[in-house]
N, C-alpha and C positions, 0 to 999 in steps of 0.2 A: 206270896212266893218268898223263900228264904233269901236273904241278902248275900249275893255271891262275893261281896267285898269284905265279908265278915272274917276277921282273923280267928275268932273262936272256931268257926267252921273249918278253917284251914288246919287248926290244931288236930281236929278229928281225922283229917285226911292222912296226916303223917305220923300219927301218934303224938307224943309230947314233942313239940318242935325243937326248941333249943335245949330246954331242960331235959328232954328225953335222951338227947345225945350225951349229956353230961352224966345222967343217972344210970341209964340202961344201955346206951349204945356204944360206950367206949370199947368194951371187949370185942364186939363184932367189928367195929371199925378198925381196931388195931389188928385183928386177925386178917382182915382184908388187906391192910397195908403190908403186913408181914408176907402175905402170899404173893403180893404183886411185885413185878420187876421194878427196879429202881427207876425213877424218872428225874428229870432236871429239878434242882432245888428251886423253891419259890424265891425269886429275886427280891431284894430289899428295895423299898421305895427310896428314891433320892430325897434329899432335904427339900422341903416345900411341895413335894408331890403328895396329892391327896386323892382319896376315893371319889369316884363319880357316882356312887350309889345315892339315889334320891336327889341328885343335882338337877335342877330345872334348867331348861333353856332360858336364855335371855329372851325378852319379848321382841319379836320382829314384826313390825306393822305389815310388811310384805316380805316374802322370801324369794331371793334370787337363787335359782338353781343352775348349776353348771353340770353338764352331762359329758362324761369322758367314756368313750366307747359307743359307737353307733352301728354295731352289727345288728343282728336280728333283735336281740333283747333291748339294747339301748335305744335304737330307733323306734321300737314298738312302745316303749315306756315314755318317751319324750312328750307325745301329745297329752298323755295323762297328767303329767306334771303341770303342763300349761293350762289344763282344764280346772285345776283346783283353785277355788277362790283365794285371792291374795298371793298366788304363786306366779312367778314369771321365769320362764327359761331365758336366762340372760346370756348364756354362752354354751356352745357345743363344740366337741373336739373328737377327732378320730385321726389315726395315722393316714387314712385314705381321704384325701381332700374332697373327692366326689361325694362321699357319704355326708360330709359336713354341709356341703351346699344343698344336697337333696333334703336333708333334715330341716335346714333353715327355710327352704322353700315351702315345705309342707306346713311349717308353723305359720308362715305369712299367709298361706292359702286359707288357713283356719281363722284369719283375722288377728293373729298374735303378733307382737313386736318381733322384728328380726333379731335373733341372737347374734352376739359376736361369734366369729367363726375362726377355729384354730385347727389346722391339719397339715398333712404333708410331711411330718417328721415325727420321730419317736418321742421327742421332748416337747412337742407342741402343747401338751397338757400343762406344762409349767407356766406358760403364758396365761392360760385360763385361770390357774390358781393365783396369779398375781392381781387379778381384778378385784376391785372393791365392791362390785355389784353381785358377787357370788357369795352367798351365805351357806349354802348346802351343796355339796358335791355328790352327784350320783355316779357311781362307777360300775360300768358294765363291759369291761374289757375281758379278754381271756383270763382264766384263773391264775396263770403264772405272773400276771401283772397286778393283781389285786393288792398285794402287800405294798409294793412300791408306790402305787398311785394313792392308796389310802394313807400311808405314812406321810407322803408329801403334802397331801391335803390337810392333815392335822397340823403339820408344822407350818403350813401357810395360814393357820387360824380359821379353817373352815370346819363346819360340821360335815360328817360323812355318812352316807348310806351306800353300802356296797353289796353287789350281788354275791351269791354263794360261790365258794367260801371266802371269808375275809382274808385268809392266808392259809398256806398249806404246810407250814412248819411250826413247831412249838415255839421256837425262839422268836419267830415272826409274830405269833399271837401275843406273846408276852410284850413284845415291843409296841404293838398297837395299843394294848392295855395301858402300858406306861406312858405312851405319848398322849393318849386321851386324858390321862390324869394330869400330865404336865401342862398341856395346852388348855385344859378345861373346855375341851370341845368333845361333843358326843360322836361316837362311831357306832353304827348299828348295822347288823346284817339285814339285807332287804328280803327278809323271810316272809314272802307274801302268803305262804300257806298258814302261817299263824293267824292271818286275818281271814281265812276261809270261814264261810258261814257255819258249816258243820263243826269245824275245829273250835270256834269260839263258843258255840252252844255246848259242846262237850266239856270245855273248860268251866263254863258256868255251872253245869250240872255237877261236875266233880267238886267244885267249891261249895255247892249247896248241899253236898252230902248224899246225892242220889246213888252213887256207887258204893256207899259205905266207906270202909277203909280202903283206899286205892292201894293196890299191891303190885300191879304190873301194867305195862303198856307195850304196844307193838306199832312201829311206824317204819316208813321206808320210802324209797324211790325206785319203783319198778316200772320201767318205761322202755318199750322196744324202740331203741333209737338207731337200729342197724342201718336202715336206709339213709337216715340223715348223717350218720357218722361217715358213711362212704360217699356222701354227696361232695362234689367238687366246689359247691357254692354256699352251702348252708353254714358250715363252720369255717371261717376264714383260715386258709392255710392248714386245714384239717386239725386245728389245735386240739379239739376235744378227743378225736380218735387217737392222737399221738400220746395222750395221757395213758392210754391202755398199753403203750409200748414201754413205758418207763416207770410205772408205779404199780404197786400191789395194794394200794389203799382202798378203803371204802370212800370213793371219790366224792359222793354227793348224797349222803343220807339225811341231810338236814331238813328237807321238806317233810319227812315223816317224823324225825327225831324231835325237832323243835316244838311242835304242838303238844306232844306227849310230855316233854320236859316242862312246858309251861303249865299244863294241867296238874303236874305233880309239884309245882312250886320249887323247881330247881333254882338255886341261888336265892330263894325266898323262904327258907325254912328247911330245905334239904339240899344236898349236893351230890353230884356223881363222884364216886370214889374210885372205881376201877372200870376198865374196859378190856374185854377179851374178844378176839376176832377169829372167824373161820372163813375160808374161801373155797369155792369149788374150782375145778380146773378151768382154764381159759379156753373154751371151745367155741363159743357162739360166734365171735367175729370172724375167726378163720373159716368156720363152716359157711357163714353167709358169703364171705368173699369167694369161696370155692364155687358156690352155686350161682352167684349173681354179678360178680365183678369181673370186668374184662381183664385178661392176663396182662395187658399192657399198662394197667393202672398202677401208679406208684405205690399203692398200698401193698402190693405183692412183695415189696422189699421189707415189710414190717413183720415183727414177731410180737404177738400179744401176750403179755404176762399178767395182766390184771384178771383176777378170777371173775367168772360170770356173775356169781352171787357171792357178795361179801356180807357177812352177818356180824354185827357187833352186839355183844351182850354187856350192858352197862348196869352196874349195881350202885345203889345210893346209900348214903349214910343212914337213912331210915329203913333200909332193908327192902326197898322196892327194886324191881328189875325192869329194864327197858330193852327191848329187842329192836334193833335198827338194821334195815337191809338196803342194799344197793344192787340193782341189776338193770343194765341198759343193753345187754348183749343177747337176750333170749327172746324168743317169740312168746308174747303174752299180752293180755289187755293191760292198760295202764292202771296203776294202783299206788296210793300212798299208804295203804293199809289202815292207818288212823284208828287204832283200837285201844280202848282203856277198860280196865277191869278192877273190881274190888270185891269186898266181902258181901255186897248186896246186888251185884249185877255187872253187866258188861255191855259195851257198845262196840259195834264193828261197822266201819265204813267200807265202801267198795266191795260189798258182798253180793253184787249182782241182783239186788232187790230193787224192783221198779217201784219207787215210792217218791212222794214229794220230798221226803227227807234225804233220800239217797243212801240210807244205811239201815241197819237192823239193831235191835236192842232187846235186852232181857233184864228186868229189874224186879226185885222183891221189895215190897209186897204187891206191886202192881200186876206182876205176871206170874204164871205158874204153868205147869204142864210141859215144861221143857220145849217150848215152842217160841221161836223168834217172833218179835213184834216189829211193827213199822216205827221208824224214827220220826216221822213227820210231825206228829203231835208234840213231841218233846222239843223238836227244833223250833216250832212256833212258840212254845211256852218260854223257852230259854234263849230266844233269839237275841243276840247281842245288840246293844243300843247303837253301835256303829252301823250295823246293817239296817236297822230300822230307820236311821237318819239318812244314810247316803246310799242305800241299796239300789234305788232307782237310778241315781247318777252313776253308780258303779257299773250297772248293766250297759250304760251308753258310752262309758269312757274307758273301761278297763278290760283287759284280757283275763284269761283263767277264771271265767265265771264271775268276774267283778272284783276278785280279791286284790288284784293289782291296784285298782283305783282306791279301794278302802285303805290299803297300806299307804298310798301317796297322800290321800286326804288326811289321814290321821297324823302322818309325819308333819305335814304343813300346819295342821291345827295345833299340834303340840308346840311348834316353834312360835307360831303367831300368838298363842295364849300364854306362853312361858310356863309350860307344864313339864313334868318329869317324863322322859320317854318310857314307852311300854317295854321296849327291848333295849338293853344297854350293851356296852362293850363287853361286859362280863358274860352275859348270856351268849352273845355272838361268839366269844372265844371258846366257851365250853362246848357249844354245839359244833363248832368247826374243828375242835381238837380231835374229833373222831377220825379225821383224815390222817394226820401223822401218827396218832396212837394205834390205829388199826395196822399200820405198817410195822410198828414196833411189836405188837402182839403177834402178828403173823410170823415175823422173823424169829420170835421166841417160841414158836410151835403152838401158838394159840393161848399161851399163858396170859393171865391178867397183867395189865400195866396200870399204874396209878394215873389218875386224871388230876391235873393241877387244880388247885383252888385259886382261880383267877381273882376272886374277891378278897383274898388274903384275910379270911375269917369272917367276913360280913354275911356269908351265905345263911347263917343260922338266924338272922333277923327277918321275921315275916315283913313283907312290904308289898304294895300293889304292883301289878304288872299289866297283863292284857285284860284283867278283870276290872277295868277302869270304870269310874263313875261317869254317867252321861255329862257331856259338856258341849258347848256350842262353838262353832267357828266364829272368831271375832269379826265384827263388821269391818268392811273395807274402809281404809282411811280416806 
């Protein structure tokens, strides 16, 4: 089997990686920049501030995790952290003290040490951040608090893993990048879908050249959340529905966008240059409310402005195109789309194909006759080492088909072994920039806007990411 870690193979995927941009890509890049609306200038690094590219974690014999935010996501992920070898949940925090107690009780019931408990006030998290036994902070609060909590954690000297998105404004994304560089602490998006079994197999296939020259990809988050959005208990204080009353953004495209970007080596030989967005009219939530929500419900005072389907078209320096979609307001089966195509074939996930692989594929020279084939055999051949190593544990300890636990296991392994993270602050920032940039593009009538280079020029250097070499979890001390 070809080595998916081979940088010569990566050069085929994107044409000539760095050299091609200098020799043949300048004109097309310049035209893209000329056509795009102006964006904020790249801020200068302060004296002493250095890149976090290829910076390894310090070695942590054991990792203490502090959890901030114990709603559905935070409380659901906490047992997974405690199940990873060498990881201890040392502190938990939520503005609602009853959630803190309930989460701590559940850990004790599983035979784990009782974590320190912080709750009852909006600033309770600051006391968690002051603890010496917290090495990694996991943030699962509502979106509007991610930037504040992440920034504070970095400044407290903690590594950070935060649910989607890490921030919702460009200046906030830049500030998190800069504070990661200043504090020498890693911040990563908790993008569990990057660790999906199909997504990682697709990435390995791309890097092994099975798709030929990769030219385009399609990902998104298409999930009928209408019932949950109007639930009085699922999203605390209806925080997620309220985003549809105050933003026109593509609110949550990263689950589909990030795996496609990883397979294309974005920030590792290519980068996203421009983004343009379109949006349908906001019809779905109001229609659902009219049919199923009691007239006395407080949602009847709301006006929804976020389009049902927001589509972002992203163009890269190497001439590739990514289509990223977001729709949580329409009746439809769940899909992250997860499709990658090139000069020799295409993979499509979520295609309604009942197979062991869960997707369909067409590759030359293996296939002919214009007929889709089953993905199962390819997934078995290109199964990522992480799934081979911890797949059984993932099935027992993690949600979303096990990808949650694979994300958690790998994060702790990276810290305990002192390795370079698979996903860094630059990846996290560019994936999440689709949120504010889609607003700008829509306000400009769908014209393209420039995507900042959060790496400040280091994107052209090939380097490993999710295509990591096999490695072991260090033994417990």
